[in-house]
N, CA, C and O atoms as a DFTB+ gen file, in Angstrom:
660 C
 N C O
     1  1      65.506      56.165      -4.570
     2  2      65.376      55.242      -3.572
     3  2      64.310      55.101      -2.610
     4  3      63.609      54.193      -2.162
     5  1      64.522      56.915      -2.399
     6  2      63.033      57.895      -2.043
     7  2      62.128      57.161      -1.984
     8  3      61.722      56.897      -0.853
     9  1      61.293      56.398      -3.419
    10  2      60.210      55.991      -4.026
    11  2      60.568      55.171      -3.647
    12  3      60.420      55.425      -2.451
    13  1      61.051      54.100      -3.688
    14  2      61.462      52.960      -3.231
    15  2      60.570      52.689      -2.211
    16  3      59.463      52.156      -2.287
    17  1      61.250      53.172      -1.112
    18  2      61.045      53.456       0.464
    19  2      59.310      53.384       0.710
    20  3      58.744      52.433       1.251
    21  1      58.534      54.787       0.108
    22  2      57.415      54.282      -0.108
    23  2      56.694      53.181       0.143
    24  3      56.133      52.706       1.130
    25  1      56.883      52.801      -1.312
    26  2      56.139      51.908      -1.727
    27  2      56.158      50.010      -1.147
    28  3      55.365      49.092      -1.356
    29  1      57.700      50.103      -0.232
    30  2      57.682      48.559       0.633
    31  2      57.320      48.635       1.914
    32  3      57.296      47.707       2.722
    33  1      56.982      49.980       2.126
    34  2      56.429      50.721       3.293
    35  2      54.633      50.301       3.087
    36  3      53.988      49.894       4.053
    37  1      54.051      50.463       1.813
    38  2      52.987      50.577       1.456
    39  2      52.766      48.434       1.473
    40  3      52.235      47.571       2.172
    41  1      53.277      48.502       0.683
    42  2      53.218      46.657       0.551
    43  2      53.005      45.657       2.031
    44  3      52.355      44.631       2.230
    45  1      53.860      46.479       2.892
    46  2      53.838      45.813       4.330
    47  2      52.832      46.216       5.086
    48  3      52.304      45.897       6.151
    49  1      52.726      46.883       4.377
    50  2      51.155      47.420       5.269
    51  2      50.071      46.389       4.998
    52  3      49.527      45.569       5.738
    53  1      49.951      46.627       3.956
    54  2      49.208      45.498       2.936
    55  2      49.406      43.750       3.499
    56  3      48.591      42.984       4.013
    57  1      50.433      43.627       3.238
    58  2      50.469      42.142       4.011
    59  2      50.039      42.064       4.980
    60  3      49.481      41.034       5.356
    61  1      50.161      43.187       5.748
    62  2      49.837      42.968       7.507
    63  2      47.993      42.887       7.841
    64  3      47.351      42.276       8.695
    65  1      47.641      43.685       6.878
    66  2      46.333      44.039       7.096
    67  2      45.653      42.765       7.545
    68  3      45.144      42.686       8.663
    69  1      45.640      41.457       6.406
    70  2      44.574      40.244       7.094
    71  2      44.909      40.267       7.894
    72  3      44.089      40.546       8.768
    73  1      45.867      40.098       8.197
    74  2      46.518      39.477      10.000
    75  2      45.214      40.522      10.744
    76  3      44.307      39.939      11.337
    77  1      45.206      41.527      10.691
    78  2      44.629      42.177      11.444
    79  2      43.003      42.042      11.489
    80  3      42.187      42.343      12.360
    81  1      42.867      41.456      10.172
    82  2      41.186      41.207       9.931
    83  2      41.370      39.095      10.088
    84  3      40.744      38.349       9.334
    85  1      42.110      38.694      10.945
    86  2      42.110      37.420      11.272
    87  2      41.158      36.668      11.961
    88  3      41.300      35.445      11.982
    89  1      40.050      37.275      12.625
    90  2      38.989      36.900      13.288
    91  2      37.771      35.951      12.141
    92  3      37.524      36.339      10.999
    93  1      37.114      34.615      12.810
    94  2      36.251      34.235      11.633
    95  2      34.863      34.207      12.639
    96  3      34.923      34.393      13.854
    97  1      33.796      33.978      11.999
    98  2      32.537      33.160      12.405
    99  2      32.336      32.385      11.756
   100  3      32.761      32.647      10.630
   101  1      31.775      31.262      11.840
   102  2      31.284      30.057      11.026
   103  2      29.229      29.240      11.192
   104  3      28.545      29.174      12.214
   105  1      29.029      28.990      10.406
   106  2      27.831      28.995      10.560
   107  2      27.022      27.769       9.906
   108  3      27.378      27.429       8.778
   109  1      26.112      27.173      10.431
   110  2      25.977      25.881       9.914
   111  2      24.481      25.836       8.960
   112  3      23.408      26.429       9.070
   113  1      24.905      25.033       8.195
   114  2      23.948      25.450       6.937
   115  2      23.374      24.012       6.768
   116  3      23.922      23.064       6.206
   117  1      21.977      24.054       7.463
   118  2      20.979      22.326       7.153
   119  2      20.670      21.946       5.724
   120  3      20.246      22.699       4.848
   121  1      20.840      21.161       5.665
   122  2      20.589      20.597       4.468
   123  2      19.300      19.581       4.234
   124  3      19.076      18.956       5.271
   125  1      18.608      19.324       3.415
   126  2      17.421      18.576       3.858
   127  2      16.826      17.874       2.221
   128  3      16.923      18.267       1.058
   129  1      16.281      16.827       2.790
   130  2      15.442      16.160       1.101
   131  2      13.830      15.303       2.328
   132  3      14.101      15.150       3.520
   133  1      12.593      14.937       1.899
   134  2      11.996      14.795       2.204
   135  2      11.636      13.386       0.957
   136  3      11.171      13.623      -0.157
   137  1      11.858      12.447       1.288
   138  2      10.969      11.523       0.128
   139  2      10.140      10.628       1.143
   140  3      10.414       9.949       2.133
   141  1       8.863      10.986       0.346
   142  2       7.324      10.422       0.343
   143  2       7.051       9.512      -0.594
   144  3       7.370       9.567      -1.781
   145  1       6.308       8.466       0.093
   146  2       5.725       7.298      -1.156
   147  2       4.442       7.521      -1.607
   148  3       3.530       8.055      -0.975
   149  1       4.418       7.127      -2.625
   150  2       3.110       7.134      -3.748
   151  2       2.848       6.110      -4.326
   152  3       3.293       5.885      -5.452
   153  1       1.843       5.029      -3.488
   154  2       1.328       4.104      -4.048
   155  2      -0.145       3.607      -5.105
   156  3      -1.176       4.276      -5.028
   157  1      -0.092       2.864      -5.680
   158  2      -1.485       2.495      -6.708
   159  2      -1.706       0.941      -5.952
   160  3      -1.033       0.305      -5.140
   161  1      -2.997       0.689      -6.657
   162  2      -3.143      -0.629      -5.929
   163  2      -3.748      -1.020      -6.903
   164  3      -4.251      -0.014      -7.405
   165  1      -4.110      -2.244      -7.718
   166  2      -4.546      -2.831      -8.490
   167  2      -5.290      -4.348      -8.188
   168  3      -4.687      -5.417      -8.090
   169  1      -6.610      -4.160      -8.081
   170  2      -7.534      -5.831      -7.286
   171  2      -7.740      -6.365      -8.262
   172  3      -8.561      -5.846      -9.018
   173  1      -6.884      -8.005      -8.777
   174  2      -7.550      -8.183     -10.018
   175  2      -8.709      -8.730      -9.529
   176  3      -8.909      -8.796      -8.316
   177  1      -9.776      -9.271     -10.637
   178  2     -10.738     -10.328     -10.316
   179  2     -10.804     -11.378      -9.749
   180  3     -10.068     -12.250     -10.210
   181  1     -11.766     -11.797      -8.421
   182  2     -11.703     -12.823      -8.030
   183  2     -13.044     -14.075      -8.531
   184  3     -14.209     -14.011      -8.139
   185  1     -12.544     -15.025      -9.364
   186  2     -13.745     -15.718     -10.199
   187  2     -13.656     -17.426      -9.892
   188  3     -12.827     -18.322     -10.050
   189  1     -14.934     -17.290      -9.399
   190  2     -14.935     -18.672      -8.822
   191  2     -15.991     -19.587     -10.063
   192  3     -16.697     -20.591      -9.970
   193  1     -15.628     -18.582     -11.272
   194  2     -16.057     -19.581     -12.234
   195  2     -17.717     -20.109     -12.281
   196  3     -18.436     -19.622     -11.409
   197  1     -18.529     -21.342     -13.523
   198  2     -19.300     -21.511     -14.085
   199  2     -20.066     -23.056     -12.625
   200  3     -19.696     -24.213     -12.822
   201  1     -20.984     -22.772     -11.444
   202  2     -20.793     -23.797     -10.979
   203  2     -22.094     -24.496     -11.034
   204  3     -22.948     -23.636     -11.249
   205  1     -22.587     -25.572     -10.946
   206  2     -24.437     -26.280     -10.743
   207  2     -25.218     -26.154      -9.181
   208  3     -26.363     -26.048      -8.741
   209  1     -23.636     -26.252      -8.603
   210  2     -23.891     -26.990      -7.011
   211  2     -23.226     -25.999      -6.045
   212  3     -22.147     -25.473      -6.321
   213  1     -23.868     -25.765      -4.951
   214  2     -22.974     -25.294      -3.963
   215  2     -23.151     -25.953      -3.078
   216  3     -23.688     -25.410      -2.113
   217  1     -22.772     -27.513      -2.963
   218  2     -22.654     -28.212      -2.210
   219  2     -21.956     -28.340      -0.899
   220  3     -22.331     -28.457       0.268
   221  1     -20.262     -28.245      -1.800
   222  2     -19.354     -28.287      -1.398
   223  2     -18.451     -26.917      -1.180
   224  3     -18.975     -25.986      -1.791
   225  1     -17.723     -26.682      -0.759
   226  2     -16.693     -25.313      -0.829
   227  2     -16.015     -25.003      -1.807
   228  3     -15.049     -25.743      -1.992
   229  1     -16.139     -24.239      -2.467
   230  2     -15.393     -23.842      -3.992
   231  2     -14.340     -22.708      -3.848
   232  3     -14.827     -21.583      -3.732
   233  1     -12.870     -22.807      -3.832
   234  2     -11.978     -22.264      -3.992
   235  2     -11.556     -21.421      -5.523
   236  3     -11.653     -21.600      -6.737
   237  1     -11.132     -20.597      -4.732
   238  2     -10.103     -19.827      -6.080
   239  2      -9.237     -18.383      -5.924
   240  3      -9.872     -17.396      -5.551
   241  1      -8.423     -18.308      -6.082
   242  2      -7.892     -17.476      -5.470
   243  2      -7.221     -16.290      -7.090
   244  3      -7.369     -16.405      -8.307
   245  1      -6.392     -15.106      -6.078
   246  2      -6.471     -13.695      -7.288
   247  2      -5.363     -12.904      -6.725
   248  3      -4.877     -13.349      -5.685
   249  1      -4.817     -11.705      -7.257
   250  2      -3.754     -11.254      -6.988
   251  2      -4.499      -9.825      -6.611
   252  3      -5.527      -9.390      -7.129
   253  1      -3.548      -9.092      -5.364
   254  2      -3.835      -7.363      -5.560
   255  2      -2.453      -7.069      -5.631
   256  3      -1.589      -7.428      -4.832
   257  1      -2.234      -6.001      -7.229
   258  2      -0.948      -5.938      -6.697
   259  2      -0.310      -4.059      -6.150
   260  3      -1.036      -3.127      -6.495
   261  1       0.950      -3.744      -5.376
   262  2       0.527      -2.714      -5.199
   263  2       2.285      -1.804      -5.868
   264  3       3.340      -2.436      -5.927
   265  1       2.196      -0.691      -6.172
   266  2       3.257      -0.276      -7.201
   267  2       3.216       1.013      -6.002
   268  3       2.283       1.604      -5.459
   269  1       4.235       1.083      -5.930
   270  2       5.044       2.475      -5.074
   271  2       6.287       3.363      -5.510
   272  3       7.125       2.838      -6.244
   273  1       6.417       4.387      -5.191
   274  2       7.871       4.637      -5.832
   275  2       8.986       4.688      -4.963
   276  3      10.137       4.990      -5.277
   277  1       8.305       4.183      -3.190
   278  2       9.616       4.636      -2.178
   279  2       9.779       3.098      -1.659
   280  3       9.236       2.031      -1.944
   281  1      10.635       3.448      -0.902
   282  2      10.404       1.716       0.149
   283  2       9.674       2.421       1.705
   284  3      10.099       3.408       2.306
   285  1       8.779       1.777       1.985
   286  2       8.537       2.087       3.215
   287  2       7.554       0.902       3.466
   288  3       7.539      -0.158       2.840
   289  1       6.634       1.317       4.623
   290  2       5.668      -0.048       5.290
   291  2       4.478       0.366       4.673
   292  3       4.133       1.547       4.713
   293  1       3.486      -0.938       3.817
   294  2       2.470      -0.479       3.473
   295  2       1.386      -1.485       4.509
   296  3       1.802      -2.206       5.416
   297  1      -0.041      -1.325       4.124
   298  2      -0.876      -2.202       4.763
   299  2      -2.144      -2.371       3.836
   300  3      -2.549      -1.227       3.629
   301  1      -2.951      -3.277       3.185
   302  2      -4.026      -3.634       2.598
   303  2      -5.160      -4.722       3.436
   304  3      -5.278      -5.814       3.992
   305  1      -5.866      -3.446       3.024
   306  2      -6.938      -3.486       3.931
   307  2      -7.986      -3.754       2.919
   308  3      -8.010      -3.368       1.750
   309  1      -9.033      -4.631       3.695
   310  2     -10.228      -4.777       2.353
   311  2     -11.918      -4.704       3.208
   312  3     -11.943      -4.784       4.437
   313  1     -13.064      -4.571       2.510
   314  2     -14.233      -3.679       2.986
   315  2     -14.672      -5.264       3.004
   316  3     -14.202      -6.317       2.572
   317  1     -15.771      -4.872       3.703
   318  2     -16.913      -6.027       3.727
   319  2     -17.762      -6.039       2.258
   320  3     -18.448      -7.024       1.988
   321  1     -17.697      -5.126       1.516
   322  2     -18.435      -5.373       0.112
   323  2     -19.468      -4.957       0.533
   324  3     -19.728      -4.730       1.715
   325  1     -20.562      -4.733      -0.932
   326  2     -21.550      -3.920      -1.129
   327  2     -22.879      -4.958      -0.904
   328  3     -23.991      -4.496      -1.160
   329  1     -22.723      -6.878      -0.248
   330  2     -23.674      -7.457      -0.596
   331  2     -24.642      -7.395       1.096
   332  3     -24.140      -7.483       2.217
   333  1     -26.233      -7.202       0.714
   334  2     -26.747      -7.382       1.579
   335  2     -26.692      -7.734       3.188
   336  3     -27.666      -8.471       3.340
   337  1     -26.099      -7.591       4.358
   338  2     -25.942      -7.780       5.500
   339  2     -24.636      -8.469       5.683
   340  3     -24.345      -9.265       6.576
   341  1     -23.732      -7.952       4.486
   342  2     -22.210      -8.499       4.380
   343  2     -21.397      -8.502       5.705
   344  3     -21.854      -7.588       6.391
   345  1     -20.656      -8.966       6.187
   346  2     -19.379      -9.200       7.440
   347  2     -17.999      -9.539       6.845
   348  3     -17.552     -10.218       5.921
   349  1     -17.659      -8.941       7.575
   350  2     -15.481      -9.094       6.989
   351  2     -15.737     -10.811       6.697
   352  3     -15.371     -11.469       5.723
   353  1     -16.643     -11.337       8.145
   354  2     -16.054     -13.021       8.127
   355  2     -16.872     -13.293       6.822
   356  3     -16.288     -13.829       5.880
   357  1     -18.237     -12.941       6.711
   358  2     -19.211     -14.224       5.414
   359  2     -19.421     -12.537       4.885
   360  3     -19.729     -11.602       5.625
   361  1     -19.148     -12.464       3.339
   362  2     -19.557     -11.349       2.236
   363  2     -19.796     -12.089       1.894
   364  3     -19.471     -13.257       2.109
   365  1     -20.871     -11.332       0.826
   366  2     -22.152     -11.587       0.401
   367  2     -22.174     -11.415      -1.361
   368  3     -21.949     -10.232      -1.614
   369  1     -22.334     -12.060      -2.374
   370  2     -22.654     -11.729      -3.612
   371  2     -23.742     -12.527      -3.856
   372  3     -24.030     -13.694      -3.592
   373  1     -24.597     -11.073      -4.762
   374  2     -25.885     -11.005      -5.011
   375  2     -26.154     -11.204      -6.675
   376  3     -25.601     -10.725      -7.664
   377  1     -27.135     -12.028      -6.512
   378  2     -28.270     -12.199      -7.832
   379  2     -28.314     -10.749      -8.440
   380  3     -28.584      -9.662      -7.929
   381  1     -27.831     -11.244     -10.139
   382  2     -28.444      -9.599     -10.697
   383  2     -29.691      -9.541     -11.347
   384  3     -30.193     -10.216     -12.246
   385  1     -30.152      -8.384     -10.548
   386  2     -31.581      -9.044     -10.951
   387  2     -33.039      -9.284      -9.526
   388  3     -34.218      -8.989      -9.329
   389  1     -32.016      -9.926      -8.944
   390  2     -32.675     -10.086      -7.980
   391  2     -31.754     -10.027      -6.497
   392  3     -30.555      -9.756      -6.441
   393  1     -32.656     -10.358      -5.314
   394  2     -32.288     -10.572      -3.869
   395  2     -31.799     -11.327      -3.395
   396  3     -31.354     -11.170      -2.258
   397  1     -31.683     -12.394      -4.028
   398  2     -30.630     -14.019      -3.474
   399  2     -29.106     -13.689      -3.673
   400  3     -28.700     -13.184      -4.720
   401  1     -28.295     -13.994      -2.633
   402  2     -27.236     -14.183      -1.951
   403  2     -26.439     -15.521      -1.545
   404  3     -26.779     -16.467      -0.835
   405  1     -25.175     -15.238      -2.302
   406  2     -24.436     -16.446      -2.088
   407  2     -22.950     -16.090      -1.323
   408  3     -21.936     -15.542      -1.754
   409  1     -23.311     -16.683       0.072
   410  2     -22.234     -16.270       1.288
   411  2     -20.836     -16.624       0.757
   412  3     -20.805     -17.654       0.084
   413  1     -19.713     -15.994       0.921
   414  2     -18.711     -16.567       0.361
   415  2     -17.128     -15.664       1.736
   416  3     -17.388     -15.036       2.762
   417  1     -16.373     -15.822       1.442
   418  2     -15.434     -15.344       2.311
   419  2     -13.629     -15.049       1.675
   420  3     -12.968     -15.979       1.214
   421  1     -13.196     -13.896       1.759
   422  2     -12.024     -13.416       1.391
   423  2     -10.882     -13.757       2.551
   424  3     -11.036     -13.270       3.671
   425  1      -9.181     -15.007       2.128
   426  2      -8.416     -15.163       2.678
   427  2      -7.074     -14.830       2.595
   428  3      -6.568     -14.631       1.491
   429  1      -6.329     -14.728       3.781
   430  2      -4.990     -14.169       3.525
   431  2      -4.084     -15.154       3.398
   432  3      -3.019     -14.771       2.915
   433  1      -4.159     -16.442       3.705
   434  2      -3.238     -17.573       3.431
   435  2      -3.971     -18.993       3.146
   436  3      -4.936     -19.386       3.802
   437  1      -3.327     -19.762       1.992
   438  2      -4.101     -20.523       1.256
   439  2      -4.691     -21.878       2.033
   440  3      -5.527     -22.653       1.570
   441  1      -3.998     -21.966       3.419
   442  2      -5.373     -22.806       4.153
   443  2      -6.447     -22.216       4.667
   444  3      -6.631     -22.552       5.837
   445  1      -7.366     -21.332       4.171
   446  2      -8.164     -20.566       4.350
   447  2      -8.760     -19.860       5.985
   448  3      -9.904     -19.630       6.378
   449  1      -7.713     -19.712       6.496
   450  2      -7.445     -19.354       8.020
   451  2      -7.685     -18.202       8.601
   452  3      -8.384     -18.139       9.612
   453  1      -7.037     -16.951       7.934
   454  2      -6.859     -15.860       8.149
   455  2      -7.850     -15.286       7.320
   456  3      -7.793     -15.487       6.107
   457  1      -9.124     -14.314       8.015
   458  2     -10.204     -13.861       7.172
   459  2      -9.635     -12.291       6.803
   460  3      -9.376     -11.419       7.633
   461  1      -9.528     -12.193       5.456
   462  2      -8.957     -10.716       4.998
   463  2     -10.025      -9.390       5.715
   464  3     -11.123      -9.146       5.216
   465  1      -9.572      -8.749       6.740
   466  2     -10.367      -7.460       6.437
   467  2     -10.006      -6.130       6.556
   468  3      -9.576      -5.631       5.516
   469  1     -10.067      -5.321       7.657
   470  2      -9.698      -4.447       8.027
   471  2      -8.571      -4.285       9.474
   472  3      -8.081      -3.290      10.008
   473  1      -8.479      -5.512       9.719
   474  2      -7.608      -5.613      10.818
   475  2      -8.467      -5.544      12.173
   476  3      -8.017      -5.765      13.297
   477  1      -9.962      -5.150      11.812
   478  2     -10.852      -5.562      13.347
   479  2     -11.672      -6.990      13.417
   480  3     -12.050      -7.648      12.448
   481  1     -11.760      -7.144      14.110
   482  2     -12.303      -8.282      14.944
   483  2     -12.337      -9.354      14.260
   484  3     -13.296      -9.814      13.639
   485  1     -11.106      -9.839      14.383
   486  2      -9.772     -10.918      14.004
   487  2      -9.782     -11.037      12.704
   488  3     -10.079     -12.174      12.339
   489  1      -9.519     -10.113      11.671
   490  2      -9.564     -10.141      10.577
   491  2      -7.929     -10.034      10.339
   492  3      -7.083      -9.870      11.217
   493  1      -7.748     -10.149       9.151
   494  2      -6.095      -9.759       8.844
   495  2      -5.968      -8.485       8.313
   496  3      -7.004      -7.830       8.426
   497  1      -4.966      -7.862       7.724
   498  2      -4.332      -6.848       6.983
   499  2      -3.471      -7.832       6.059
   500  3      -3.108      -8.982       6.304
   501  1      -3.242      -7.016       4.887
   502  2      -1.890      -7.716       3.866
   503  2      -0.540      -6.768       4.474
   504  3      -0.632      -5.562       4.248
   505  1       0.468      -7.152       5.085
   506  2       1.069      -6.039       4.789
   507  2       2.625      -6.352       5.054
   508  3       3.139      -7.267       5.698
   509  1       3.109      -5.461       4.458
   510  2       3.934      -5.498       4.003
   511  2       5.092      -4.384       4.242
   512  3       4.988      -3.601       5.185
   513  1       6.716      -4.320       2.942
   514  2       7.584      -3.412       3.091
   515  2       7.243      -3.060       1.196
   516  3       7.102      -3.938       0.346
   517  1       7.190      -1.751       0.985
   518  2       6.737      -1.806      -0.299
   519  2       8.591      -1.292      -1.151
   520  3       9.283      -0.394      -0.673
   521  1       9.023      -2.155      -2.457
   522  2      10.511      -1.780      -3.051
   523  2      10.384      -0.909      -3.521
   524  3      11.514      -0.522      -3.816
   525  1       9.578      -0.130      -3.889
   526  2      10.079       0.572      -5.077
   527  2       9.664       0.077      -7.071
   528  3       9.919       0.462      -8.212
   529  1       8.818      -1.097      -6.262
   530  2       9.068      -1.849      -7.727
   531  2       7.223      -2.503      -7.798
   532  3       6.874      -2.990      -6.723
   533  1       6.354      -2.524      -8.691
   534  2       5.057      -3.919      -8.905
   535  2       5.677      -4.925      -7.531
   536  3       6.866      -5.124      -7.284
   537  1       4.547      -5.434      -6.802
   538  2       4.862      -6.365      -6.083
   539  2       3.177      -6.816      -5.971
   540  3       2.133      -6.174      -6.077
   541  1       3.550      -8.502      -5.655
   542  2       1.450      -9.134      -6.013
   543  2       1.494      -9.336      -4.099
   544  3       2.265      -9.203      -3.148
   545  1       0.681      -9.569      -4.287
   546  2      -0.033     -10.364      -2.769
   547  2      -0.873     -11.568      -3.057
   548  3      -1.742     -11.464      -3.923
   549  1      -0.703     -12.735      -2.403
   550  2      -1.690     -13.365      -2.976
   551  2      -3.056     -13.481      -2.508
   552  3      -2.752     -13.846      -1.373
   553  1      -4.639     -13.453      -2.485
   554  2      -5.976     -13.451      -2.162
   555  2      -6.206     -14.427      -2.224
   556  3      -5.720     -14.918      -3.242
   557  1      -7.045     -15.482      -1.322
   558  2      -7.623     -16.623      -1.533
   559  2      -9.635     -16.231      -1.312
   560  3     -10.124     -15.134      -1.041
   561  1     -10.313     -17.435      -1.528
   562  2     -11.540     -17.011      -1.854
   563  2     -12.232     -18.339      -1.525
   564  3     -11.640     -19.381      -1.808
   565  1     -13.478     -18.382      -0.932
   566  2     -13.762     -19.843      -0.642
   567  2     -15.575     -18.805      -0.419
   568  3     -15.937     -17.834       0.245
   569  1     -16.312     -19.874      -1.538
   570  2     -17.861     -20.019      -1.318
   571  2     -17.863     -20.852      -0.610
   572  3     -17.064     -21.768      -0.804
   573  1     -18.747     -20.898       0.500
   574  2     -19.076     -21.734       1.489
   575  2     -19.919     -22.937       0.880
   576  3     -20.743     -22.562       0.047
   577  1     -19.888     -24.126       1.091
   578  2     -20.931     -25.163       1.052
   579  2     -21.976     -25.662       1.285
   580  3     -22.104     -25.064       2.354
   581  1     -22.856     -26.245       1.226
   582  2     -23.965     -26.061       1.846
   583  2     -25.004     -25.391       1.714
   584  3     -26.015     -25.916       2.179
   585  1     -25.132     -24.233       1.156
   586  2     -25.857     -22.754       1.019
   587  2     -27.335     -23.416       0.278
   588  3     -28.269     -22.763       0.743
   589  1     -27.861     -24.481      -0.708
   590  2     -28.509     -25.215      -0.816
   591  2     -29.129     -24.897      -2.656
   592  3     -28.358     -24.301      -3.407
   593  1     -29.687     -25.081      -2.870
   594  2     -29.983     -24.371      -4.322
   595  2     -30.147     -22.931      -4.514
   596  3     -30.696     -22.401      -3.548
   597  1     -29.899     -22.289      -5.283
   598  2     -29.865     -21.008      -5.508
   599  2     -30.893     -20.754      -7.057
   600  3     -31.533     -21.663      -7.586
   601  1     -30.848     -19.560      -7.479
   602  2     -31.614     -19.246      -8.715
   603  2     -30.514     -19.209      -9.495
   604  3     -29.496     -18.609      -9.151
   605  1     -30.612     -19.739     -10.417
   606  2     -29.722     -19.344     -11.710
   607  2     -29.601     -18.253     -12.167
   608  3     -30.601     -17.537     -12.109
   609  1     -28.311     -17.675     -12.815
   610  2     -28.066     -16.302     -12.629
   611  2     -26.088     -16.129     -12.407
   612  3     -25.132     -16.905     -12.363
   613  1     -26.294     -14.742     -12.326
   614  2     -24.596     -14.258     -12.266
   615  2     -24.591     -13.329     -11.090
   616  3     -25.255     -12.302     -10.948
   617  1     -23.559     -13.975     -10.119
   618  2     -24.151     -13.109      -8.535
   619  2     -22.445     -12.270      -8.845
   620  3     -21.596     -12.345      -9.733
   621  1     -22.572     -11.638      -7.786
   622  2     -21.485     -10.599      -8.178
   623  2     -21.457      -9.526      -6.381
   624  3     -22.382      -9.316      -5.596
   625  1     -20.055      -9.107      -6.327
   626  2     -20.184      -8.340      -5.116
   627  2     -18.916      -7.548      -5.887
   628  3     -18.327      -7.807      -6.936
   629  1     -18.748      -6.381      -4.821
   630  2     -17.348      -5.854      -5.121
   631  2     -16.735      -5.563      -3.778
   632  3     -17.448      -5.000      -2.946
   633  1     -15.830      -5.794      -3.552
   634  2     -14.685      -5.276      -2.063
   635  2     -13.712      -4.528      -2.423
   636  3     -12.825      -4.746      -3.249
   637  1     -14.003      -3.209      -1.460
   638  2     -12.733      -2.229      -1.839
   639  2     -11.430      -2.324      -1.353
   640  3     -11.203      -1.607      -0.378
   641  1     -10.730      -2.848      -1.666
   642  2      -9.290      -3.124      -1.334
   643  2      -8.413      -1.516      -0.997
   644  3      -8.907      -0.607      -1.664
   645  1      -7.457      -1.153      -0.263
   646  2      -7.380       0.374       0.201
   647  2      -5.588      -0.265       0.693
   648  3      -5.253      -1.003       1.620
   649  1      -4.824       0.360      -0.309
   650  2      -3.417       0.636       0.619
   651  2      -3.158       1.790       0.959
   652  3      -3.269       2.861       0.362
   653  1      -2.682       1.437       2.296
   654  2      -2.424       2.769       3.142
   655  2      -0.303       2.794       2.949
   656  3       0.480       1.860       2.778
   657  1      -0.145       3.792       3.041
   658  2       1.708       3.770       3.063
   659  2       1.697       4.976       4.001
   660  3       2.757       5.459       4.399
């Protein structure tokens, strides 16, 4: 029995020890992630075909495709192109091997009332929200009629399309 009393006493003291250490402290652990969008853009060619006159307007259409990894706002801007004297309202295709020009414009809408550009000088951008999948946006073009006869040959221009995200 003598041995049992000290054992019981030690067990009772150990059982009471956690009660003596019952104070607690807490801390908040912040958890975070930042999702960034990454987008690619492909501008398909705009081809007005083969023509023998520029007496009347010539219309054509194409698409610009944007693929993003996430969901977020996007905006597509279009440059003036490389033709001498080009503006957003009147871009210029240059004849290969010559200095002759053919005037044309790019539009956001099929009615050809919203000139595509960089958002300045009354021009529109293509705006939307990326979905995480490929999206296709229409671009409409018009070669202005009444430009008179032009030397035969291929006329080209390069317009830079830029997606901002």
